[in-house]
C-alpha positions in Angstrom: 187.4 96.6 111.1 184.9 99.3 110.0 181.6 98.8 111.9 178.5 98.5 109.8 175.7 101.0 110.8 172.5 99.5 111.9 169.2 100.5 109.9 166.7 101.3 112.8 164.2 101.2 110.2 164.4 97.2 110.3 164.2 96.9 113.8 161.2 95.2 115.6 161.0 98.0 117.9 160.6 100.6 114.9 158.1 98.2 113.2 155.9 98.0 116.4 156.2 102.0 117.0 155.0 102.5 113.6 152.0 100.4 113.9 151.3 102.1 117.1 151.3 105.3 115.3 149.3 104.3 112.4 146.6 102.9 114.5 146.2 105.9 116.6 146.3 108.1 113.2 143.7 105.9 111.7 141.4 105.7 114.9 141.7 109.4 115.4 140.5 110.1 111.5 137.6 107.7 111.7 136.6 109.0 115.3 136.7 112.8 114.0 134.7 111.6 110.8 132.1 109.6 112.8 131.7 112.5 115.0 131.4 115.2 112.0 129.0 113.0 110.2 126.8 112.1 113.2 124.6 115.1 113.1 124.0 114.6 109.3 123.2 111.3 110.1 120.7 111.8 113.0 119.0 114.4 110.7 118.5 111.9 107.8 117.0 109.6 110.1 114.6 112.2 111.8 113.3 113.2 108.2 112.9 109.4 107.1 110.8 108.9 109.9 108.7 111.8 109.0 108.3 110.7 105.5 107.2 107.3 106.9 104.7 108.5 109.1 103.1 110.6 106.5 103.3 108.0 103.8 100.8 106.0 106.0 98.2 108.9 105.2 99.0 109.1 101.6 101.5 112.1 101.7 104.5 111.3 99.9 107.4 113.6 100.1 111.0 114.1 99.2 113.5 114.0 102.5 114.2 117.9 102.2 110.5 118.8 102.2 109.4 116.4 104.8 109.5 118.4 107.9 107.6 121.2 106.2 104.7 118.6 105.4 105.1 117.0 108.8 104.3 120.0 110.5 101.5 120.6 108.4 99.7 117.6 108.5 100.6 116.1 111.9 98.5 118.2 114.2 99.3 116.2 117.4 102.1 114.2 119.0 101.2 112.3 121.9 103.1 109.8 124.4 100.6 107.6 126.0 100.7 105.2 129.0 99.3 101.7 128.8 96.1 103.1 130.4 95.5 105.3 127.6 96.3 108.3 129.7 98.8 110.8 128.2 102.4 110.8 129.6 103.6 114.3 130.0 107.0 113.6 130.4 107.8 111.8 127.4 108.6 113.2 124.0 106.8 110.9 121.8 109.0 111.5 118.6 112.1 110.6 120.2 110.6 107.1 121.6 112.9 104.3 120.8 110.5 101.2 120.4 113.4 98.9 120.4 114.3 99.9 124.0 110.5 100.2 125.0 109.7 96.5 124.0 112.3 95.3 126.5 110.0 96.8 129.4 107.2 95.7 130.8 103.9 96.8 129.0 103.0 99.1 132.2 106.2 100.7 132.0 106.3 101.4 128.2 105.6 104.6 126.4 103.4 104.4 123.4 103.8 107.2 120.6 100.9 108.2 118.7 100.4 110.8 115.8 97.3 112.4 114.8 97.1 113.8 111.1 94.3 116.0 109.9 94.3 115.9 106.1 91.4 118.0 104.3 89.3 117.6 107.5 89.8 113.9 107.8 91.6 112.6 111.2 93.9 109.7 111.3 95.8 108.0 114.1 99.3 106.7 113.5 100.8 104.2 115.3 104.4 102.9 115.5 105.1 99.3 115.3 108.1 97.1 115.8 108.6 93.1 115.8 110.8 90.4 114.5 111.0 89.1 111.3 112.9 85.9 110.0 116.4 87.1 110.7 116.1 90.3 112.7 113.9 93.4 113.6 110.9 94.6 111.5 109.1 97.9 112.0 106.7 100.3 110.4 103.6 102.4 111.0 99.9 101.8 110.6 97.4 104.6 110.3 93.6 104.3 111.2 90.9 106.5 109.8 88.8 108.6 112.3 86.3 105.5 113.1 89.7 103.9 114.6 88.8 100.6 112.9 89.6 101.1 109.2 93.1 101.1 108.2 94.2 104.2 106.0 97.5 103.1 105.2 100.7 101.3 106.4 104.7 101.3 106.0 107.1 98.5 106.7 110.8 98.1 106.9 113.3 95.6 108.1 116.7 95.2 109.1 117.7 91.8 107.3 114.7 90.1 105.9 115.7 88.1 102.5 115.8 90.1 99.3 112.9 89.1 96.9 111.1 87.4 100.0 110.7 88.9 103.3 112.4 92.1 102.3 109.1 92.6 100.0 107.2 94.0 102.8 108.7 97.4 102.0 107.1 97.3 98.6 104.1 99.4 97.7 102.3 96.8 96.4 102.3 94.7 99.7 101.6 97.9 101.8 98.5 98.5 99.8 96.8 95.3 100.6 96.2 96.8 104.1 94.1 100.0 102.8 90.9 99.7 104.1 91.2 96.5 106.1 89.7 96.5 109.7 91.4 95.9 112.8 88.4 94.8 114.8 86.3 91.8 114.1 82.5 91.9 113.9 82.1 91.1 117.6 84.2 94.0 118.6 87.5 92.0 119.0 90.7 93.7 118.5 92.6 91.3 116.3 94.5 93.4 113.9 95.1 92.1 110.2 96.9 88.7 109.6 99.2 88.0 106.6 97.8 84.8 105.3 98.5 82.7 102.4 95.8 82.2 99.9 93.9 85.3 101.0 94.0 86.4 97.1 91.8 89.3 96.2 91.2 92.9 97.6 87.4 92.8 97.6 86.9 91.3 101.2 88.2 94.0 103.6 86.2 92.9 106.7 88.1 89.4 107.1 90.8 91.1 108.9 93.3 89.4 106.4 95.7 90.1 103.6 97.3 87.8 101.0 101.2 86.9 102.0 104.1 87.1 100.3 105.2 83.8 98.5 108.2 82.3 100.2 108.0 84.5 103.2 105.8 83.2 105.9 107.7 83.7 109.2 108.2 87.5 107.9 104.4 87.6 107.2 103.7 86.1 110.5 106.2 88.7 112.1 104.0 91.6 110.4 100.7 90.0 111.7 102.1 89.7 115.4 103.4 93.1 115.6 100.4 94.8 114.2 98.2 92.9 116.8 100.6 93.3 119.5 101.1 96.8 119.5 97.5 97.8 118.7 96.4 96.1 121.7 98.4 98.6 123.7 96.3 101.5 122.3 92.9 100.1 123.0 92.4 102.2 126.2 93.0 105.2 124.3 90.9 104.3 121.1 87.9 103.6 123.4 88.0 107.1 124.7 88.0 108.5 121.1 84.9 106.6 119.6 81.8 104.9 120.9 81.5 102.4 118.2 78.7 99.8 118.8 80.4 97.2 116.6 83.8 98.0 116.5 84.8 98.5 120.2 82.7 97.2 122.9 
């Protein structure tokens, strides 16, 4: 009786080996692609960071021009210790706030960017906190009196579209312009996002109007502003002797 040849491609061993080879090939391709694209992704993140820093002082720029304008307007990049002294060992621009926030305050590094635009000096402070679903972050710039906000930029990882995600919108950011971070008694309290605080006329109440339906995200913005700014108070006191704003 003639022996029927076995089709090895139909065996379990062949199927298993084929699956292993495909996994290895696909993994290798993905790893190569990720490695190749990583420098491009890192550069995009770096340029976007420059864009956000500049946006707080009213300099809007395309990503391709971000570094040129950053070098033009950002005159100092400083890493601070909690006591307001300069940390000579740290690179302020590369400080990862997500990691710093896990450390005790005394061990953290506090980045600060100083801009000079047409003779006016601004202090730009990075922010990071927690919204409804995940991290929120941004930058706030202070005018030369270290009390009045020039501008702010906010972003998020997972806030709800149409609600908490609205913190990225220009109309929300503009509410912070000219708000004060100190109250009339010289206490550093930041700026609170409050429901019903309608109207831009009062810039001395340390409050801006909230986004409807985004209370928790708004509270997160309020908290991260006050929490981050308090760590810069020793440095700010060194810059200005303001009788009302800083006592």
